[in-house]
C-alpha positions as CSV (number, residue, x, y, z in Angstrom):
1,M,-90.5,-113.8,151.7
2,T,-90.8,-115.5,147.8
3,D,-90.6,-113.8,144.8
4,W,-93.1,-115.7,142.9
5,G,-92.3,-114.1,139.3
6,V,-90.6,-116.7,137.2
7,Y,-91.5,-120.3,138.7
8,L,-89.6,-123.5,136.7
9,V,-91.0,-126.5,137.1
10,T,-88.4,-129.4,136.2
11,Q,-88.3,-132.2,133.5
12,E,-85.4,-133.8,132.3
13,S,-87.4,-135.4,129.0
14,L,-88.4,-131.8,127.6
15,S,-84.6,-130.6,128.4
16,E,-82.8,-131.2,125.0
17,D,-80.5,-134.1,126.6
18,R,-79.3,-131.3,129.1
19,T,-79.5,-132.4,133.1
20,T,-82.0,-131.4,135.3
21,L,-79.3,-129.7,137.0
22,S,-77.4,-128.1,134.0
23,V,-81.1,-126.2,133.3
24,V,-81.6,-125.4,137.1
25,E,-78.0,-123.9,137.1
26,A,-78.9,-121.7,133.9
27,A,-82.3,-120.5,135.3
28,I,-80.7,-119.6,138.3
29,A,-77.9,-117.6,136.9
30,G,-81.1,-116.4,134.5
31,G,-83.6,-114.7,137.2
32,V,-85.5,-117.9,138.7
33,D,-87.7,-117.3,141.8
34,V,-89.0,-120.3,142.6
35,V,-87.7,-124.4,141.4
36,Q,-90.3,-127.3,141.4
37,L,-88.6,-130.5,141.3
38,R,-91.2,-132.9,139.1
39,E,-89.4,-135.4,137.1
40,K,-92.8,-137.4,136.3
41,D,-91.2,-140.0,134.3
42,R,-88.6,-140.9,137.2
43,S,-88.4,-142.9,139.8
44,A,-88.6,-141.9,143.5
45,R,-85.0,-142.9,144.4
46,E,-84.0,-140.8,141.5
47,R,-86.1,-137.6,142.2
48,Y,-84.8,-138.1,145.8
49,H,-80.9,-137.9,144.2
50,V,-81.4,-135.2,141.9
51,G,-84.0,-133.3,144.5
52,R,-80.7,-133.3,147.0
53,K,-78.1,-131.6,144.5
54,L,-81.3,-129.3,143.8
55,R,-81.7,-128.3,147.5
56,A,-78.0,-127.1,147.8
57,L,-78.3,-124.9,144.2
58,T,-81.4,-123.3,145.4
59,R,-80.4,-123.1,148.9
60,E,-76.9,-121.5,147.9
61,A,-79.1,-118.9,145.2
62,G,-81.2,-117.8,148.1
63,V,-84.3,-119.5,145.9
64,T,-87.2,-120.9,146.9
65,F,-87.2,-125.3,146.1
66,V,-90.5,-127.2,146.3
67,V,-91.3,-131.1,145.0
68,N,-94.0,-131.7,142.5
69,D,-96.7,-134.3,144.7
70,R,-94.9,-136.0,146.8
71,V,-94.4,-134.7,150.7
72,D,-92.8,-137.6,151.6
73,L,-90.3,-136.8,149.0
74,A,-90.0,-133.4,150.0
75,E,-89.7,-133.8,153.7
76,A,-86.6,-136.2,152.8
77,V,-84.7,-133.5,150.6
78,D,-85.3,-130.8,153.1
79,A,-87.1,-128.8,150.3
80,D,-89.0,-125.5,151.4
81,G,-92.0,-127.0,150.5
82,V,-94.6,-129.3,148.0
83,H,-97.0,-128.7,145.3
84,L,-100.3,-130.2,145.6
85,G,-102.8,-131.3,142.7
86,D,-105.9,-132.7,143.1
87,D,-104.8,-136.5,143.2
88,D,-102.7,-135.5,146.1
89,L,-102.8,-135.2,150.1
90,P,-105.1,-132.7,150.8
91,V,-103.0,-129.1,152.2
92,S,-104.0,-129.7,155.6
93,V,-102.4,-133.2,155.7
94,A,-98.9,-131.8,153.9
95,R,-99.1,-129.1,156.5
96,D,-99.3,-131.7,160.1
97,Q,-96.8,-133.4,157.8
98,L,-94.0,-130.5,156.8
99,G,-95.0,-128.1,159.6
100,P,-95.9,-124.7,160.0
101,D,-93.1,-122.8,158.3
102,A,-93.5,-125.1,155.0
103,V,-94.4,-123.6,151.8
104,I,-97.7,-125.4,150.4
105,G,-99.1,-124.7,147.2
106,R,-102.2,-126.2,145.6
107,S,-103.0,-126.5,141.7
108,V,-106.9,-125.3,140.8
109,S,-108.5,-124.1,137.6
110,F,-111.5,-122.5,139.4
111,V,-112.6,-119.8,141.6
112,D,-114.1,-122.0,144.4
113,D,-111.3,-124.3,144.4
114,A,-108.8,-121.7,144.8
115,R,-111.0,-119.9,147.9
116,R,-111.0,-123.8,149.5
117,A,-107.1,-124.2,149.0
118,E,-106.5,-120.6,150.7
119,E,-109.3,-121.9,153.6
120,A,-107.2,-125.3,153.9
121,G,-103.8,-123.5,154.8
122,A,-102.2,-123.4,150.9
123,D,-99.7,-120.4,150.7
124,Y,-99.4,-120.1,146.8
125,L,-102.3,-121.2,143.8
126,G,-100.8,-122.9,140.6
127,V,-103.5,-121.7,137.9
128,G,-103.8,-123.2,135.1
129,A,-103.7,-124.8,132.3
130,V,-103.0,-120.8,130.6
131,Y,-102.8,-121.5,127.6
132,A,-102.3,-125.4,125.6
133,T,-99.7,-126.8,126.8
134,G,-97.9,-130.6,125.5
135,S,-96.5,-131.4,128.8
136,K,-99.6,-132.5,130.6
137,N,-102.5,-134.6,128.8
138,D,-104.6,-135.6,131.4
139,I,-106.0,-131.8,132.2
140,D,-109.8,-132.4,131.9
141,D,-111.9,-129.8,129.2
142,D,-112.6,-127.6,131.6
143,E,-109.2,-127.2,132.7
144,Y,-108.2,-126.4,129.5
145,E,-106.7,-122.9,128.3
146,I,-108.5,-121.3,131.1
147,G,-107.0,-117.7,130.2
148,P,-105.4,-114.8,131.5
149,E,-109.4,-114.1,132.2
150,R,-110.0,-116.5,135.0
151,V,-106.4,-116.2,136.8
152,G,-107.4,-112.7,137.2
153,E,-110.5,-113.8,138.8
154,I,-108.9,-115.9,140.8
155,A,-106.6,-113.4,141.9
156,A,-109.0,-111.3,142.8
157,A,-110.9,-114.3,144.8
158,V,-108.0,-115.0,146.9
159,D,-105.1,-113.4,149.5
160,I,-102.4,-115.5,148.8
161,P,-100.0,-115.7,145.9
162,V,-101.3,-117.1,142.3
163,V,-98.8,-117.9,139.4
164,G,-100.1,-119.1,136.0
165,I,-99.0,-122.1,134.3
166,G,-99.9,-123.8,131.1
167,G,-98.3,-123.1,127.6
168,V,-96.5,-119.8,129.1
169,T,-94.0,-118.2,127.1
170,A,-91.8,-115.0,127.0
171,D,-94.2,-114.0,124.3
172,N,-97.8,-114.5,126.7
173,A,-96.6,-114.3,129.6
174,A,-97.4,-110.5,130.3
175,P,-101.1,-110.6,130.2
176,I,-101.5,-113.0,133.0
177,V,-99.2,-111.2,135.1
178,E,-101.4,-107.9,133.5
179,A,-104.3,-110.0,134.9
180,G,-103.3,-109.9,138.4
181,A,-101.3,-113.4,138.9
182,D,-97.8,-113.2,141.1
183,G,-96.0,-114.2,138.5
184,V,-95.5,-117.6,135.8
185,A,-94.3,-120.8,135.8
186,V,-93.1,-122.8,133.1
187,I,-91.6,-125.8,132.0
188,T,-90.5,-126.2,127.9
189,A,-90.3,-122.3,127.7
190,I,-86.7,-122.3,129.8
191,T,-86.0,-126.6,129.9
192,G,-86.9,-126.5,126.1
193,A,-84.5,-123.4,125.6
194,E,-81.1,-123.3,123.0
195,D,-80.4,-121.0,125.8
196,P,-82.2,-121.8,129.2
197,E,-80.3,-118.8,130.9
198,A,-81.6,-116.2,128.3
199,A,-84.9,-117.9,128.6
200,A,-85.2,-117.4,132.3
201,R,-84.2,-113.7,132.0
202,G,-86.7,-112.8,129.1
203,L,-89.5,-114.2,131.1
204,A,-87.9,-112.2,134.2
205,E,-87.9,-109.0,132.2
206,T,-91.5,-109.6,130.7
207,V,-92.9,-110.1,134.0
208,D,-91.1,-107.3,135.9
209,A,-92.4,-104.7,132.9
210,A,-96.1,-106.5,133.3
211,R,-95.6,-105.6,137.1
212,R,-95.1,-102.2,136.3
């Protein structure tokens, strides 16, 4: 069963000249629970090759591995599942493609969308953007800086795990978990950190403390 405490979303262009593989190795050593292959600016072929390597790493470490957006890529690299946004395949179609055991996540910003995603069969929700973030520039105003309070409203409205994403750091992660989220998802808080392993460990400690 997946622990959703610290969820790393990869993006080599935000990784201070380090490879995604090296960042994920360090993050796993620091205690991340989930890794999502993103790499928005790379080709499907490049993501496939990176994904194969990440699959091997995460499997050995017992870390859940999902692919952003692409159901076909998730299947090709034997990922545990896929994370879907508004422009991706519906959850039900992804479920048909990947099977009953796949982990399928859905990005939402509103309570009604969260309930619909759960009804469609999503296993977890990525909720945000909680705070201002520089890693996504395609978010509508009403989906931007929704704050921990709305994360809590969504968490209370569904029975599946909720992960807060968007501008999350070790300094502001606690209110998200205290509001009811099961964990937090980050990109630059780990990929852009001077020491990704220490950054992951700090986030894990913050989440654990907030849960208590």
